[in-house]
DOSETOR-69016 format. One record per residue (C-alpha): x, y, z; chain; residue number from 1. Coordinates in nm, 3 decimals, padded with zeros to 5 digits. Each point is the difference from the previous one (the first is absolute). Layout:
REM DOSETOR-69016
      xx      yy      zz chain   n
       X       Y       Z     A NUM
...
REM end
This chain:
REM DOSETOR-69016
      xx      yy      zz chain   n
  14.572  07.113  07.473     A   1
  00.252  00.269 -00.092     A   2
 -00.098  00.207  00.293     A   3
  00.061 -00.281  00.226     A   4
  00.323 -00.078 -00.109     A   5
  00.125  00.342  00.057     A   6
 -00.149 -00.024  00.348     A   7
  00.200 -00.302  00.066     A   8
  00.308  00.176 -00.121     A   9
 -00.062  00.291  00.211     A  10
 -00.068 -00.206  00.296     A  11
  00.269 -00.292 -00.047     A  12
  00.273  00.223 -00.135     A  13
 -00.016  00.346  00.088     A  14
 -00.147 -00.035  00.376     A  15
  00.217 -00.050  00.258     A  16
 -00.219 -00.131  00.325     A  17
  00.281  00.065  00.242     A  18
 -00.032  00.385 -00.067     A  19
 -00.385  00.013 -00.152     A  20
  00.171  00.157 -00.281     A  21
 -00.006 -00.018 -00.394     A  22
  00.314  00.097 -00.165     A  23
  00.098  00.125 -00.307     A  24
  00.220 -00.271 -00.179     A  25
  00.160 -00.328  00.133     A  26
  00.319 -00.126 -00.157     A  27
 -00.023 -00.380  00.033     A  28
 -00.224 -00.260 -00.078     A  29
  00.106 -00.190  00.318     A  30
 -00.276  00.108  00.288     A  31
  00.247  00.031  00.256     A  32
  00.244  00.236 -00.203     A  33
 -00.267  00.189 -00.190     A  34
  00.017  00.308  00.224     A  35
  00.418 -00.029  00.058     A  36
  00.060  00.306 -00.191     A  37
 -00.197  00.248  00.278     A  38
  00.207  00.214  00.180     A  39
  00.201 -00.084  00.295     A  40
 -00.032  00.203  00.330     A  41
  00.342  00.178 -00.061     A  42
 -00.148  00.118 -00.368     A  43
 -00.307  00.160  00.132     A  44
  00.131  00.167  00.315     A  45
  00.252  00.155 -00.221     A  46
 -00.258  00.061 -00.275     A  47
  00.175 -00.181 -00.282     A  48
 -00.038  00.023 -00.280     A  49
 -00.265  00.294  00.037     A  50
 -00.212  00.145  00.288     A  51
 -00.307 -00.153 -00.193     A  52
  00.165 -00.348 -00.057     A  53
 -00.057  00.066 -00.368     A  54
  00.069 -00.342 -00.185     A  55
  00.074 -00.214  00.344     A  56
 -00.354 -00.220 -00.036     A  57
 -00.178  00.144  00.281     A  58
 -00.079  00.386 -00.123     A  59
 -00.337 -00.059 -00.060     A  60
 -00.165 -00.206  00.259     A  61
 -00.280  00.230  00.106     A  62
 -00.066  00.056 -00.350     A  63
 -00.080 -00.364 -00.070     A  64
 -00.155 -00.062  00.353     A  65
 -00.257  00.289 -00.086     A  66
 -00.070 -00.112 -00.380     A  67
 -00.014 -00.386  00.131     A  68
 -00.268  00.115  00.259     A  69
 -00.213  00.190 -00.275     A  70
  00.012 -00.335 -00.216     A  71
 -00.088 -00.241  00.315     A  72
 -00.349  00.220  00.099     A  73
 -00.102 -00.026 -00.368     A  74
  00.021 -00.372 -00.018     A  75
 -00.081 -00.119  00.329     A  76
  00.354 -00.093  00.021     A  77
  00.146 -00.179  00.339     A  78
 -00.066  00.216  00.253     A  79
  00.272 -00.148  00.234     A  80
  00.262  00.062 -00.244     A  81
 -00.143  00.366 -00.006     A  82
  00.040  00.018  00.348     A  83
  00.362 -00.125 -00.021     A  84
  00.058  00.289 -00.287     A  85
 -00.144  00.241  00.293     A  86
  00.228 -00.149  00.247     A  87
  00.295  00.060 -00.233     A  88
 -00.129  00.347 -00.070     A  89
 -00.031  00.059  00.378     A  90
  00.400 -00.074 -00.006     A  91
  00.076  00.259 -00.252     A  92
 -00.175  00.260  00.194     A  93
  00.116 -00.027  00.358     A  94
  00.291 -00.206  00.018     A  95
  00.243  00.284 -00.058     A  96
 -00.102  00.162  00.287     A  97
 -00.215  00.313 -00.197     A  98
 -00.318 -00.094  00.027     A  99
 -00.211  00.044 -00.355     A 100
  00.306  00.028 -00.190     A 101
 -00.049 -00.223 -00.300     A 102
  00.327 -00.202 -00.018     A 103
  00.055 -00.160 -00.367     A 104
  00.066 -00.318  00.155     A 105
  00.223 -00.229  00.236     A 106
  00.255 -00.258 -00.100     A 107
 -00.065 -00.376  00.068     A 108
  00.375  00.051  00.089     A 109
 -00.040  00.305  00.247     A 110
 -00.334 -00.006  00.096     A 111
  00.047  00.265  00.231     A 112
  00.108  00.277 -00.209     A 113
 -00.128  00.197 -00.297     A 114
  00.166  00.237 -00.244     A 115
 -00.063  00.378  00.134     A 116
 -00.171  00.116 -00.324     A 117
 -00.334 -00.076 -00.061     A 118
 -00.258  00.154 -00.284     A 119
 -00.325  00.174 -00.043     A 120
 -00.085 -00.303 -00.237     A 121
  00.081 -00.261  00.323     A 122
 -00.242  00.214  00.206     A 123
 -00.255 -00.015 -00.276     A 124
 -00.021 -00.340 -00.028     A 125
  00.026 -00.074  00.342     A 126
 -00.335  00.217  00.078     A 127
 -00.172 -00.116 -00.314     A 128
  00.043 -00.355  00.095     A 129
 -00.073  00.037  00.383     A 130
 -00.278  00.211 -00.076     A 131
 -00.154 -00.304 -00.219     A 132
  00.054 -00.238  00.282     A 133
 -00.180  00.202  00.263     A 134
 -00.327  00.116 -00.214     A 135
 -00.004 -00.327 -00.239     A 136
  00.117 -00.287  00.099     A 137
 -00.217 -00.131  00.249     A 138
  00.124 -00.364  00.039     A 139
  00.337  00.132  00.124     A 140
  00.015 -00.058  00.372     A 141
 -00.125  00.299  00.201     A 142
  00.329  00.035  00.132     A 143
  00.162  00.067 -00.316     A 144
 -00.261  00.281 -00.049     A 145
  00.040  00.150  00.321     A 146
  00.405 -00.003 -00.083     A 147
 -00.071  00.161 -00.323     A 148
 -00.156  00.268  00.138     A 149
  00.280  00.070  00.263     A 150
  00.254 -00.017 -00.265     A 151
 -00.213  00.266 -00.244     A 152
 -00.024  00.219  00.313     A 153
  00.409 -00.021  00.005     A 154
  00.053  00.079 -00.314     A 155
 -00.192  00.322  00.006     A 156
  00.143  00.115  00.299     A 157
  00.346 -00.063 -00.133     A 158
 -00.095  00.179 -00.279     A 159
 -00.153  00.322  00.167     A 160
  00.315 -00.010  00.214     A 161
  00.264  00.016 -00.287     A 162
 -00.167  00.139 -00.308     A 163
  00.000  00.377  00.092     A 164
  00.154  00.306 -00.185     A 165
  00.309 -00.004  00.215     A 166
  00.068 -00.361 -00.122     A 167
 -00.144  00.106 -00.359     A 168
 -00.264 -00.225  00.061     A 169
  00.269 -00.293 -00.042     A 170
 -00.109 -00.347  00.192     A 171
  00.387  00.017  00.113     A 172
  00.242 -00.275  00.057     A 173
  00.014 -00.212  00.348     A 174
  00.329  00.159  00.060     A 175
 -00.170  00.359 -00.062     A 176
  00.156  00.086 -00.333     A 177
 -00.238  00.118 -00.285     A 178
 -00.121 -00.302 -00.226     A 179
 -00.015 -00.073 -00.325     A 180
 -00.316 -00.064 -00.190     A 181
 -00.151  00.122  00.325     A 182
 -00.146  00.325 -00.017     A 183
 -00.370 -00.023  00.053     A 184
 -00.151  00.356 -00.101     A 185
  00.123  00.259 -00.268     A 186
  00.084 -00.273 -00.225     A 187
 -00.100 -00.143 -00.332     A 188
 -00.339  00.001 -00.112     A 189
 -00.042 -00.405  00.058     A 190
  00.137  00.033  00.357     A 191
 -00.230  00.304  00.115     A 192
 -00.293 -00.254  00.188     A 193
  00.219 -00.241  00.159     A 194
  00.020  00.214  00.321     A 195
 -00.369  00.040  00.020     A 196
 -00.086 -00.379 -00.044     A 197
  00.227 -00.060  00.302     A 198
 -00.195  00.212  00.185     A 199
 -00.334 -00.075 -00.133     A 200
  00.119 -00.381  00.099     A 201
  00.089  00.076  00.330     A 202
 -00.359  00.191  00.068     A 203
 -00.142 -00.344 -00.150     A 204
  00.169 -00.172  00.270     A 205
 -00.055  00.220  00.302     A 206
 -00.299  00.171 -00.085     A 207
  00.228  00.282  00.181     A 208
 -00.146  00.342 -00.191     A 209
  00.365  00.146  00.015     A 210
  00.110 -00.258 -00.288     A 211
 -00.288  00.129 -00.236     A 212
  00.061  00.334  00.087     A 213
  00.374 -00.040 -00.127     A 214
 -00.132 -00.211 -00.308     A 215
 -00.208  00.324 -00.085     A 216
  00.258  00.222  00.068     A 217
  00.225 -00.127 -00.312     A 218
 -00.292 -00.152 -00.197     A 219
 -00.137  00.255 -00.180     A 220
  00.350  00.150 -00.124     A 221
  00.108 -00.376 -00.088     A 222
 -00.324 -00.041 -00.219     A 223
  00.073  00.320 -00.189     A 224
  00.356 -00.085 -00.059     A 225
 -00.051 -00.385 -00.089     A 226
 -00.274  00.151 -00.290     A 227
  00.271  00.185 -00.174     A 228
  00.200 -00.328 -00.045     A 229
  00.032 -00.106 -00.374     A 230
  00.118 -00.342 -00.184     A 231
  00.371  00.072 -00.059     A 232
  00.209 -00.277 -00.159     A 233
  00.259  00.032  00.285     A 234
 -00.251 -00.094  00.262     A 235
  00.079 -00.347  00.137     A 236
 -00.288 -00.256  00.028     A 237
  00.124 -00.031  00.443     A 238
 -00.069  00.356  00.101     A 239
 -00.348  00.023 -00.206     A 240
 -00.111 -00.359  00.166     A 241
  00.085  00.131  00.349     A 242
 -00.180  00.329 -00.168     A 243
 -00.291 -00.229 -00.019     A 244
 -00.024 -00.144  00.358     A 245
 -00.007  00.370  00.185     A 246
 -00.272  00.072 -00.275     A 247
 -00.192 -00.301  00.086     A 248
  00.012  00.035  00.381     A 249
 -00.127  00.328 -00.012     A 250
 -00.266 -00.065 -00.252     A 251
 -00.101 -00.309  00.198     A 252
  00.004  00.107  00.342     A 253
 -00.303  00.215 -00.022     A 254
  00.117  00.269  00.203     A 255
  00.037  00.247 -00.292     A 256
 -00.313  00.029 -00.206     A 257
  00.065  00.326 -00.115     A 258
  00.333 -00.096 -00.141     A 259
 -00.169 -00.323 -00.166     A 260
 -00.046  00.115 -00.334     A 261
  00.354  00.141 -00.059     A 262
  00.169 -00.289  00.156     A 263
 -00.195 -00.230 -00.262     A 264
  00.122  00.248 -00.271     A 265
  00.382 -00.047  00.093     A 266
 -00.055 -00.364  00.037     A 267
 -00.181 -00.014 -00.337     A 268
  00.333  00.178 -00.170     A 269
  00.261 -00.218  00.145     A 270
 -00.265 -00.280 -00.076     A 271
  00.053  00.094 -00.389     A 272
  00.396  00.023  00.060     A 273
 -00.039 -00.326  00.141     A 274
 -00.152 -00.142 -00.295     A 275
  00.228  00.188 -00.268     A 276
  00.310 -00.158  00.155     A 277
 -00.151 -00.365  00.041     A 278
 -00.020 -00.046 -00.375     A 279
  00.368  00.100 -00.067     A 280
  00.095 -00.222  00.275     A 281
 -00.159 -00.303 -00.106     A 282
  00.184  00.027 -00.309     A 283
  00.295  00.076  00.154     A 284
 -00.029 -00.341  00.168     A 285
 -00.105 -00.194 -00.281     A 286
  00.291  00.062 -00.151     A 287
  00.221 -00.091  00.263     A 288
  00.220 -00.260 -00.033     A 289
  00.180 -00.087  00.300     A 290
 -00.080 -00.178  00.266     A 291
 -00.254  00.080  00.231     A 292
  00.119 -00.181  00.300     A 293
  00.369  00.118 -00.015     A 294
  00.104  00.067  00.357     A 295
  00.188  00.340  00.156     A 296
  00.345 -00.040  00.083     A 297
  00.147  00.075  00.353     A 298
  00.017  00.379 -00.003     A 299
  00.354  00.003  00.158     A 300
  00.129 -00.147 -00.286     A 301
 -00.124  00.196 -00.292     A 302
  00.062  00.372 -00.109     A 303
 -00.097  00.298  00.195     A 304
 -00.134  00.353 -00.156     A 305
 -00.049  00.345  00.173     A 306
 -00.349  00.111  00.062     A 307
 -00.071  00.262 -00.239     A 308
 -00.263  00.184  00.176     A 309
  00.195  00.034  00.318     A 310
  00.320  00.100 -00.125     A 311
  00.115  00.377 -00.037     A 312
  00.205  00.151 -00.287     A 313
  00.307 -00.016  00.245     A 314
 -00.044 -00.402  00.057     A 315
 -00.151  00.033  00.328     A 316
 -00.305 -00.151  00.125     A 317
 -00.259  00.264  00.120     A 318
 -00.229 -00.209  00.201     A 319
  00.298 -00.173  00.165     A 320
  00.198  00.339  00.140     A 321
  00.298 -00.043 -00.256     A 322
  00.062 -00.402  00.027     A 323
 -00.068 -00.212 -00.370     A 324
 -00.108 -00.319 -00.011     A 325
 -00.055 -00.257 -00.252     A 326
 -00.296 -00.170 -00.150     A 327
 -00.016 -00.375 -00.100     A 328
 -00.061 -00.033 -00.374     A 329
 -00.208 -00.328 -00.094     A 330
  00.107 -00.215 -00.260     A 331
 -00.262  00.087 -00.286     A 332
 -00.093 -00.365 -00.079     A 333
 -00.156  00.014  00.375     A 334
 -00.096  00.364 -00.027     A 335
 -00.202 -00.004 -00.312     A 336
 -00.258 -00.269  00.029     A 337
 -00.041  00.076  00.376     A 338
 -00.050  00.362 -00.133     A 339
 -00.249 -00.080 -00.237     A 340
 -00.202 -00.198  00.241     A 341
 -00.031  00.303  00.195     A 342
 -00.061  00.216 -00.233     A 343
 -00.290 -00.209 -00.141     A 344
 -00.142 -00.034  00.374     A 345
  00.008  00.384  00.062     A 346
 -00.165  00.076 -00.342     A 347
 -00.285 -00.225  00.079     A 348
 -00.046  00.136  00.376     A 349
  00.026  00.379 -00.150     A 350
 -00.215 -00.095 -00.276     A 351
 -00.290 -00.143  00.212     A 352
  00.018  00.269  00.294     A 353
 -00.112  00.218 -00.296     A 354
 -00.341 -00.263 -00.043     A 355
  00.171 -00.066 -00.360     A 356
 -00.067 -00.371 -00.103     A 357
  00.267 -00.171 -00.203     A 358
 -00.082 -00.059 -00.375     A 359
 -00.061 -00.325 -00.111     A 360
  00.309 -00.020 -00.254     A 361
  00.251  00.134  00.282     A 362
 -00.172 -00.245  00.228     A 363
  00.076 -00.281 -00.246     A 364
  00.347  00.076 -00.065     A 365
  00.048  00.027  00.390     A 366
 -00.141 -00.325  00.084     A 367
  00.226 -00.163 -00.297     A 368
  00.273  00.187  00.136     A 369
 -00.012 -00.105  00.352     A 370
 -00.101 -00.369 -00.061     A 371
  00.327 -00.046 -00.135     A 372
  00.192  00.076  00.304     A 373
  00.099 -00.255  00.257     A 374
 -00.041  00.234  00.295     A 375
  00.146 -00.265  00.244     A 376
  00.340  00.090 -00.171     A 377
 -00.012  00.379  00.058     A 378
  00.199  00.168  00.275     A 379
 -00.093  00.378  00.044     A 380
 -00.312  00.170  00.114     A 381
 -00.118  00.144 -00.335     A 382
 -00.234 -00.291  00.044     A 383
 -00.144  00.174  00.331     A 384
 -00.069  00.297 -00.201     A 385
 -00.171 -00.238 -00.304     A 386
 -00.205 -00.169  00.243     A 387
 -00.134  00.311  00.146     A 388
 -00.076  00.120 -00.340     A 389
 -00.183 -00.352 -00.126     A 390
 -00.206  00.012  00.309     A 391
 -00.103  00.361 -00.001     A 392
 -00.102  00.038 -00.414     A 393
 -00.163 -00.349  00.096     A 394
  00.213 -00.175 -00.321     A 395
 -00.030 -00.378  00.044     A 396
  00.264 -00.204 -00.188     A 397
 -00.258 -00.312  00.016     A 398
 -00.303 -00.113 -00.143     A 399
 -00.187  00.094  00.319     A 400
 -00.046  00.341  00.116     A 401
  00.136 -00.033  00.340     A 402
 -00.086  00.315  00.103     A 403
 -00.410  00.040 -00.053     A 404
 -00.037 -00.160  00.368     A 405
  00.272  00.244  00.092     A 406
 -00.131  00.319 -00.103     A 407
 -00.352 -00.078  00.102     A 408
  00.117 -00.031  00.342     A 409
  00.202  00.296  00.031     A 410
 -00.270  00.244 -00.140     A 411
 -00.230 -00.136  00.282     A 412
  00.308  00.024  00.252     A 413
  00.073  00.360 -00.126     A 414
 -00.357  00.102  00.088     A 415
  00.010 -00.169  00.368     A 416
  00.358  00.174  00.048     A 417
 -00.107  00.391 -00.064     A 418
REM end
């Protein structure tokens, strides 16, 4: 079964038991060498090649963990592995000394240090995954749910401390500087509900009314801004998928009945966006003639580029106070197939969150496409998003519908939780 093959690839190839984290890619098929490209301590402490760790293989560990936790509870996945993923999340949220800051990841070669810059996306997926564990995954150990609740409160406290007008509503870096891709308010339409979702999750975790009041303070204008979004062709699948996570938490938590109709409207609109892009992505993937199992190269040995969104006209990095930095450029032979898998998964998840059903013809084409891929050879985390999209959209690539039982189970479970 394709879903099981992908799950095995994530667990055996991308997941590291020593850290409890799912990494972005591997560069070797030898188990002992697959993470040899990850940064060493000196590189991380110097924020090399950049303060986000972009391109190093550990920039999206928190995103991957949150995505996988949302996948596992939906398929009655291994609760002990889910518990280990929460342990990895705890490492990202506590080990650096600023309790509640969601680090992007920790290198197995330097398990005690992390890059100084996180992002709103890391915070979003960490909160969403922990919330799912707390409220929807009854088979995980009680200690894991308790840990999830503690971490959700810590994240909210960190946001309340740092996301202030004085800081331009920025999450801020660990070294106190203003951070890239970390503005949580007065931001773009698809980002406007990230902050209230974090505070809502903290209320669910603690029952402390102060967090509900914080959520309500930002929710109204956040919903209004989200409703102004439109399907621009330039939108990227990843941030829209992450927008859906914040929408779903706020819609499903049952705390804001007066906003549910508007949240449903935004979910439906973004769902249509996902469906419209899914067909074009399937068409691109059908035309792809390269290898789906090409591994990425060691980032130190390839080309580098300046990140265009952070460089001012005079050549200085705006968010790094004059210090320019580089971003590794991945080989197209790896980047193209991994990106296609990611886009397929994100588009499916966006579509399904809008309560849209995959048309039969697209379902047939997608099954044919995926059945011709040997996922055991894949080395990137596009599979994490693909598996999530398949599960959320209930697309089975086998003759048996593996999701009938899970769907019935979780409908009952959702009723019991709220």
